[in-house]
C-alpha positions in Angstrom: -42.9 -54.1 -47.1 -41.8 -51.5 -49.3 -38.6 -52.4 -51.2 -36.4 -50.9 -53.7 -33.0 -51.3 -55.2 -30.1 -49.4 -54.0 -27.0 -48.4 -55.7 -25.6 -51.8 -55.6 -28.7 -53.3 -57.1 -29.7 -54.9 -53.7 -33.2 -55.0 -52.8 -33.6 -53.1 -49.4 -36.6 -52.1 -47.0 -37.1 -48.3 -47.7 -38.3 -47.7 -44.2 -35.1 -49.3 -42.8 -33.2 -47.1 -45.0 -35.2 -44.0 -44.3 -34.5 -44.8 -40.6 -31.0 -45.5 -40.9 -30.6 -42.1 -42.9 -32.5 -40.2 -40.5 -30.4 -41.5 -37.5 -27.2 -40.6 -39.4 -28.5 -37.1 -40.1 -29.6 -36.6 -36.5 -26.2 -38.0 -35.2 -24.5 -35.5 -37.4 -26.4 -32.6 -36.0 -25.9 -33.7 -32.5 -22.1 -33.9 -33.0 -22.3 -30.3 -34.6 -24.1 -29.0 -31.8 -21.7 -30.7 -29.2 -18.8 -29.4 -31.2 -20.1 -26.1 -30.9 -20.7 -26.4 -27.2 -17.1 -27.5 -27.0 -15.6 -24.5 -28.8 -17.9 -22.1 -26.4 -16.5 -24.1 -23.5 -12.9 -23.6 -24.8 -13.5 -19.7 -25.3 -15.0 -19.5 -22.0 -12.2 -21.5 -20.2 -9.6 -19.2 -22.2 -11.6 -16.2 -20.7 -11.4 -17.4 -17.3 -7.7 -18.3 -17.6 -7.2 -14.6 -18.6 -9.3 -13.2 -15.9 -7.5 -15.6 -13.4 -4.1 -14.2 -14.5 -5.4 -10.6 -14.2 -6.7 -11.4 -10.7 -3.3 -13.0 -9.8 -1.5 -9.9 -11.1 -3.6 -7.7 -9.1 -3.2 -9.9 -5.9 0.7 -9.8 -6.4 0.6 -6.0 -6.7 -1.5 -5.8 -3.8 1.0 -8.0 -1.8 3.9 -5.8 -3.1 1.9 -2.7 -1.7 1.0 -4.4 1.5 5.0 -5.5 2.1 5.9 -1.9 1.3 3.3 -0.4 3.7 4.4 -2.8 6.3 8.0 -1.7 5.9 6.9 1.9 6.0 5.2 1.4 9.2 8.1 -0.5 10.8 10.3 2.4 9.8 7.7 5.1 11.1 7.6 2.8 14.6 11.5 3.0 14.8 11.4 6.6 14.2 8.5 7.3 16.8 10.5 5.1 19.4 13.7 7.0 18.9 11.7 10.1 19.0 10.3 9.1 22.3 13.6 8.3 23.6 14.9 11.6 22.6 11.9 13.3 24.1 12.2 11.7 27.3 15.9 12.5 27.7 15.0 16.2 26.6 12.1 16.6 29.1 14.3 14.9 31.9 17.0 17.5 31.5 19.7 14.7 31.1 22.5 15.7 29.0 23.8 13.5 26.3 24.2 13.4 22.5 20.7 13.3 20.9 19.0 15.2 18.3 15.7 17.2 19.1 13.5 17.4 16.2 12.9 20.8 14.7 9.1 20.2 15.7 9.9 20.3 19.4 13.0 22.2 19.6 12.2 25.5 21.6 14.2 27.7 19.3 12.6 26.1 16.2 9.5 28.4 16.5 7.9 30.7 19.1 6.1 29.3 21.9 3.5 31.4 23.6 1.8 31.2 26.8 -1.5 32.9 27.9 0.1 33.8 31.3 2.7 36.1 29.7 0.3 38.1 27.4 1.5 36.9 24.0 5.3 37.2 25.0 7.6 34.6 23.6 8.1 31.7 26.2 11.6 30.7 26.9 11.5 26.9 27.4 15.3 26.5 27.6 15.4 28.9 30.5 12.7 27.2 32.3 14.1 23.6 32.0 17.3 25.1 33.6 15.7 25.5 36.9 14.4 22.0 37.1 
């Protein structure tokens, strides 16, 4: 058995002291490595939270855009339904208060028919005879 005196003047086994010192050195290294891993995990978690916040912001923006698009679609559907009603009234020749959109109003633009060799077609005159 190899012995020596420690700081307190006690005789100790050098092998036990070396083993104890080695154990503490290894434990300190392990704790330092674990501490580094914990810090890396914290940084990674912070980045993940930032990415999640950005993804949530993009999702919220997409939801707002989708709601706006749905509102626009509903508005266009209402306009189309009103247009269909007005067109039906116009085509059936019924009198009433309605607005004919300029895109289908006969006087809004010239209408041509192949049978008339490029002459303007009078749609209002034709509907009177029906």
